[in-house]
DOKOL-802862 format. One record per residue (C-alpha): residue in one letter; y, z negated, x. Coordinates in nm, 2 decimals, decimal comma. Example, Ala and Ser with C-alpha at 12.3 -4.5 7.8 and 13.67 -1.06 7.14 Angstrom:
BEGIN
<r A; <-0,45; -0,78; 1,23>>
<r S; <-0,11; -0,71; 1,37>>
END
This chain:
BEGIN
<r F; <4,54; -9,72; 9,85>>
<r A; <4,91; -9,63; 9,78>>
<r K; <5,03; -9,95; 9,93>>
<r K; <4,84; -9,89; 10,25>>
<r W; <4,97; -9,53; 10,29>>
<r H; <5,33; -9,64; 10,21>>
<r D; <5,31; -9,94; 10,44>>
<r G; <5,65; -10,01; 10,60>>
<r Q; <5,84; -9,76; 10,39>>
<r M; <6,13; -9,87; 10,18>>
<r R; <6,30; -9,71; 9,87>>
<r K; <6,61; -9,51; 9,95>>
<r T; <6,80; -9,79; 9,78>>
<r G; <6,68; -10,02; 10,06>>
<r D; <6,60; -10,31; 9,83>>
<r K; <6,22; -10,27; 9,77>>
<r P; <5,91; -10,15; 9,94>>
<r F; <5,85; -9,79; 9,85>>
<r Y; <5,51; -9,85; 9,69>>
<r S; <5,70; -10,03; 9,41>>
<r H; <5,82; -9,69; 9,29>>
<r P; <5,48; -9,53; 9,22>>
<r I; <5,36; -9,85; 9,06>>
<r A; <5,66; -9,84; 8,82>>
<r V; <5,60; -9,47; 8,75>>
<r A; <5,23; -9,54; 8,67>>
<r G; <5,34; -9,81; 8,43>>
<r M; <5,56; -9,56; 8,25>>
<r V; <5,29; -9,30; 8,24>>
<r A; <5,04; -9,56; 8,11>>
<r E; <5,27; -9,66; 7,82>>
<r K; <5,26; -9,30; 7,69>>
<r Y; <4,94; -9,14; 7,81>>
<r L; <4,62; -9,34; 7,86>>
<r K; <4,42; -9,11; 8,07>>
<r T; <4,28; -9,27; 8,39>>
<r D; <4,31; -8,97; 8,62>>
<r V; <4,67; -8,92; 8,53>>
<r I; <4,76; -9,29; 8,58>>
<r V; <4,59; -9,30; 8,92>>
<r A; <4,75; -8,97; 9,02>>
<r S; <5,09; -9,12; 8,93>>
<r I; <5,02; -9,42; 9,16>>
<r L; <4,94; -9,17; 9,44>>
<r H; <5,20; -8,91; 9,36>>
<r D; <5,40; -8,95; 9,68>>
<r V; <5,13; -9,04; 9,94>>
<r V; <5,07; -8,69; 10,07>>
<r E; <5,44; -8,61; 10,07>>
<r D; <5,55; -8,93; 10,25>>
<r S; <5,26; -9,01; 10,48>>
<r E; <4,97; -8,87; 10,68>>
<r C; <4,74; -8,89; 10,38>>
<r T; <4,58; -8,57; 10,27>>
<r A; <4,47; -8,43; 9,93>>
<r E; <4,12; -8,40; 10,08>>
<r L; <4,11; -8,77; 10,15>>
<r I; <4,23; -8,84; 9,79>>
<r E; <3,95; -8,62; 9,66>>
<r E; <3,70; -8,80; 9,88>>
<r K; <3,82; -9,15; 9,76>>
<r F; <3,89; -9,07; 9,40>>
<r N; <3,81; -8,73; 9,25>>
<r K; <3,91; -8,36; 9,25>>
<r R; <4,15; -8,38; 8,95>>
<r I; <4,35; -8,67; 9,09>>
<r A; <4,37; -8,49; 9,43>>
<r Q; <4,47; -8,17; 9,25>>
<r I; <4,76; -8,34; 9,06>>
<r V; <4,89; -8,51; 9,37>>
<r D; <4,87; -8,19; 9,58>>
<r R; <5,06; -8,00; 9,31>>
<r L; <5,33; -8,27; 9,30>>
<r T; <5,37; -8,26; 9,68>>
<r R; <5,68; -8,06; 9,79>>
<r N; <5,60; -8,06; 10,16>>
<r R; <5,41; -7,75; 10,26>>
<r L; <5,28; -7,61; 10,59>>
<r V; <5,44; -7,27; 10,64>>
<r N; <5,39; -7,08; 10,97>>
<r G; <5,29; -7,41; 11,15>>
<r K; <5,60; -7,60; 11,02>>
<r Y; <5,64; -7,84; 10,73>>
<r I; <5,90; -7,73; 10,48>>
<r K; <6,01; -7,91; 10,16>>
<r L; <6,00; -7,69; 9,85>>
<r N; <6,30; -7,72; 9,63>>
<r L; <6,25; -7,90; 9,31>>
<r E; <6,30; -7,60; 9,09>>
<r K; <6,02; -7,41; 9,27>>
<r T; <5,79; -7,71; 9,24>>
<r L; <5,85; -7,74; 8,86>>
<r N; <5,81; -7,36; 8,81>>
<r K; <5,48; -7,37; 9,00>>
<r L; <5,36; -7,65; 8,77>>
<r R; <5,47; -7,46; 8,46>>
<r K; <5,29; -7,14; 8,58>>
<r L; <4,98; -7,34; 8,65>>
<r N; <5,01; -7,50; 8,30>>
<r D; <4,96; -7,84; 8,45>>
<r N; <5,14; -8,04; 8,19>>
<r E; <4,99; -8,37; 8,31>>
<r A; <5,15; -8,32; 8,66>>
<r L; <5,48; -8,22; 8,49>>
<r F; <5,46; -8,54; 8,28>>
<r I; <5,42; -8,75; 8,60>>
<r K; <5,72; -8,57; 8,76>>
<r Q; <5,93; -8,65; 8,45>>
<r M; <5,84; -9,02; 8,47>>
<r D; <5,91; -9,01; 8,85>>
<r R; <6,25; -8,86; 8,77>>
<r L; <6,32; -9,12; 8,49>>
<r H; <6,24; -9,41; 8,73>>
<r N; <6,46; -9,26; 9,00>>
<r L; <6,74; -9,23; 8,74>>
<r Q; <6,68; -9,60; 8,64>>
<r T; <6,73; -9,70; 9,00>>
<r I; <7,00; -9,45; 9,09>>
<r K; <7,27; -9,72; 9,15>>
<r G; <7,15; -9,79; 9,50>>
<r L; <7,20; -9,43; 9,61>>
<r K; <7,51; -9,28; 9,76>>
<r P; <7,74; -9,11; 9,51>>
<r K; <7,68; -8,76; 9,64>>
<r K; <7,30; -8,81; 9,60>>
<r Q; <7,35; -8,96; 9,25>>
<r K; <7,55; -8,65; 9,14>>
<r K; <7,29; -8,41; 9,28>>
<r M; <7,01; -8,60; 9,09>>
<r V; <7,20; -8,59; 8,77>>
<r R; <7,27; -8,22; 8,80>>
<r E; <6,90; -8,15; 8,87>>
<r T; <6,80; -8,36; 8,58>>
<r N; <7,03; -8,18; 8,34>>
<r N; <6,94; -7,84; 8,47>>
<r L; <6,57; -7,88; 8,53>>
<r F; <6,42; -8,17; 8,34>>
<r I; <6,58; -8,22; 8,01>>
<r R; <6,47; -7,88; 7,87>>
<r L; <6,11; -7,96; 7,97>>
<r V; <6,08; -8,30; 7,80>>
<r S; <5,99; -8,20; 7,45>>
<r I; <5,78; -7,90; 7,57>>
<r I; <5,56; -8,12; 7,78>>
<r G; <5,54; -8,39; 7,52>>
<r D; <5,41; -8,15; 7,26>>
<r K; <5,16; -7,99; 7,50>>
<r I; <4,99; -8,32; 7,60>>
<r G; <5,02; -8,48; 7,26>>
<r I; <5,30; -8,73; 7,32>>
<r H; <5,54; -8,73; 7,04>>
<r G; <5,88; -8,90; 7,03>>
<r Q; <5,98; -8,74; 7,36>>
<r L; <6,33; -8,70; 7,22>>
<r H; <6,38; -9,07; 7,32>>
<r L; <6,30; -8,98; 7,68>>
<r E; <6,53; -8,68; 7,67>>
<r N; <6,81; -8,90; 7,54>>
<r K; <6,74; -9,17; 7,80>>
<r M; <6,75; -8,92; 8,09>>
<r F; <7,07; -8,77; 7,96>>
<r K; <7,24; -9,11; 7,90>>
<r L; <7,15; -9,23; 8,25>>
<r G; <7,29; -8,91; 8,40>>
<r Y; <7,60; -8,92; 8,19>>
<r D; <7,68; -9,28; 8,27>>
<r T; <7,64; -9,21; 8,64>>
<r L; <7,88; -8,91; 8,63>>
<r R; <8,13; -9,10; 8,41>>
<r K; <8,13; -9,39; 8,67>>
<r H; <8,22; -9,14; 8,95>>
<r K; <8,50; -8,98; 8,75>>
<r K; <8,67; -9,31; 8,72>>
<r K; <8,70; -9,35; 9,09>>
END
């Protein structure tokens, strides 16, 4: 389903088909949290944002909870007849207010995979991603882990910080 809706799309790094990203994110989610709806939602997490697919279609093909998670992770919103992209901080705050820790966990794994593949991005985009990670994600890691029963989230926090730090250090050398 995700491969169909991401057909022809490539990662921003340009080296792989886009659908490889949600598959990788789902693998990371499955390593820590064996809940089928959450794993499926992680595979589908970008289809509404990056294609013509709708949350309604996802609900029809899968179920309401999967559609709900995907919809909550989607940053593109129709406002006054135009699509706008919500900023990341607003999206994360919305998820926190809704107390949707499973969606937040997918978003964390999404960010971790993006950090792992950051080298293919332009330096300006890399720096922005690292700043966002430090400002918005790292503080959420242990909170979300505790709420959904995943312990050992300190490892994830350290991994995110190290990937970001290594990227910034590389740019300072230039």
